[in-house]
C-alpha positions in Angstrom: 25.8 -24.6 1.0 24.8 -24.5 -2.5 25.5 -21.5 -4.7 21.9 -21.1 -5.5 20.9 -21.1 -1.9 23.7 -18.6 -1.1 22.4 -16.3 -3.9 18.9 -16.6 -2.5 20.0 -15.7 1.0 22.1 -12.8 -0.5 19.0 -11.6 -2.3 16.9 -11.9 0.9 19.5 -9.9 2.9 19.7 -7.2 0.2 15.9 -7.0 0.0 15.7 -6.8 3.8 18.3 -4.1 4.0 16.6 -2.1 1.3 13.2 -2.7 2.9 14.1 -1.8 6.5 17.2 0.2 6.0 15.7 2.5 3.4 12.7 3.3 5.5 13.3 6.3 7.5 11.0 8.1 9.7 9.9 11.2 7.9 10.9 14.3 9.7 8.5 17.2 9.2 10.0 19.8 7.0 10.6 23.1 8.6 9.7 26.2 6.8 12.7 28.4 6.6 12.2 32.1 6.7 14.1 33.4 3.7 17.0 35.6 4.6 16.6 39.1 3.4 19.5 41.4 3.0 19.6 44.0 5.7 18.2 47.4 4.6 21.0 49.7 3.6 21.8 52.3 6.2 20.0 55.5 5.4 22.4 58.3 5.1 21.0 61.4 6.7 21.0 64.5 4.5 24.1 66.5 4.9 23.9 68.7 8.0 24.4 72.3 7.2 27.8 73.2 8.6 27.3 75.7 11.3 29.8 78.4 11.3 30.6 80.0 14.6 30.5 83.7 15.2 34.2 83.8 15.6 34.8 82.0 12.2 32.4 84.4 10.5 34.0 87.4 12.2 37.4 86.3 10.9 36.0 85.8 7.4 34.1 89.1 7.1 35.2 91.6 9.7 38.7 90.9 11.1 40.5 92.6 8.2 39.1 96.0 9.2 38.5 95.2 12.9 41.6 93.3 14.1 41.3 92.5 17.8 38.1 94.5 17.9 39.8 97.7 16.7 39.0 99.8 13.6 41.7 100.4 11.1 40.1 103.4 9.5 38.4 105.1 12.5 40.0 103.9 15.8 37.4 105.7 17.8 34.7 103.4 16.4 36.2 100.2 17.8 34.2 97.1 18.6 35.0 97.3 22.3 32.0 97.7 24.6 32.8 101.1 25.9 33.2 102.6 22.4 30.1 100.9 21.1 28.1 102.0 24.2 29.2 105.6 23.5 27.4 105.2 20.1 24.3 103.5 21.6 25.3 100.1 20.4 24.5 97.9 23.3 22.9 94.7 22.0 23.5 92.2 19.1 20.6 93.7 17.1 22.4 97.1 17.1 25.5 95.6 15.6 23.5 93.8 12.9 21.8 97.1 12.1 25.2 98.7 11.6 26.3 95.8 9.4 23.2 96.3 7.3 23.3 100.1 7.2 26.9 101.2 7.9 28.3 104.6 7.9 30.9 106.0 5.6 34.0 103.8 5.3 32.4 100.5 6.1 31.3 97.9 3.6 27.6 97.1 3.6 26.7 93.5 4.6 23.2 92.8 3.3 21.3 89.6 4.1 22.4 88.1 0.7 26.0 88.5 1.7 25.6 87.5 5.4 22.3 85.9 6.3 20.6 87.1 9.4 21.5 84.0 11.6 25.2 84.5 10.6 25.0 88.3 11.2 23.5 87.6 14.7 26.3 85.0 15.4 28.9 87.6 14.5 27.2 90.3 16.6 27.0 87.9 19.6 30.7 87.0 19.2 31.6 90.7 19.2 29.5 91.4 22.3 31.1 88.4 24.1 34.7 88.9 23.0 35.4 92.7 22.9 34.2 93.7 26.4 
């Protein structure tokens, strides 16, 4: 075979490969949904720490009323029989004494102990010192 013929055949082969090999069936392009970053987790506002009646009692009352007693006037203990003798029979009565105490007891106004905390203390006293 002559060199020129071989070159021609080589050119035909290269042309054929380029013509047929380069033709691809077009695949439809898919539309990709852009990935978005996940929304940051929403941090809930801090929950007000709820103090129990026992915790509040220990904080505000236990120094003068250890174990429900009364260090300055033992007859005015927080035990139910002593309180009943002084017509203190429900949590509201205890809150009233906290707000308007007699001589020898510190006054605990609503600015010092909010109503909900005073009620929690009173309920703790009623439930604990029977």
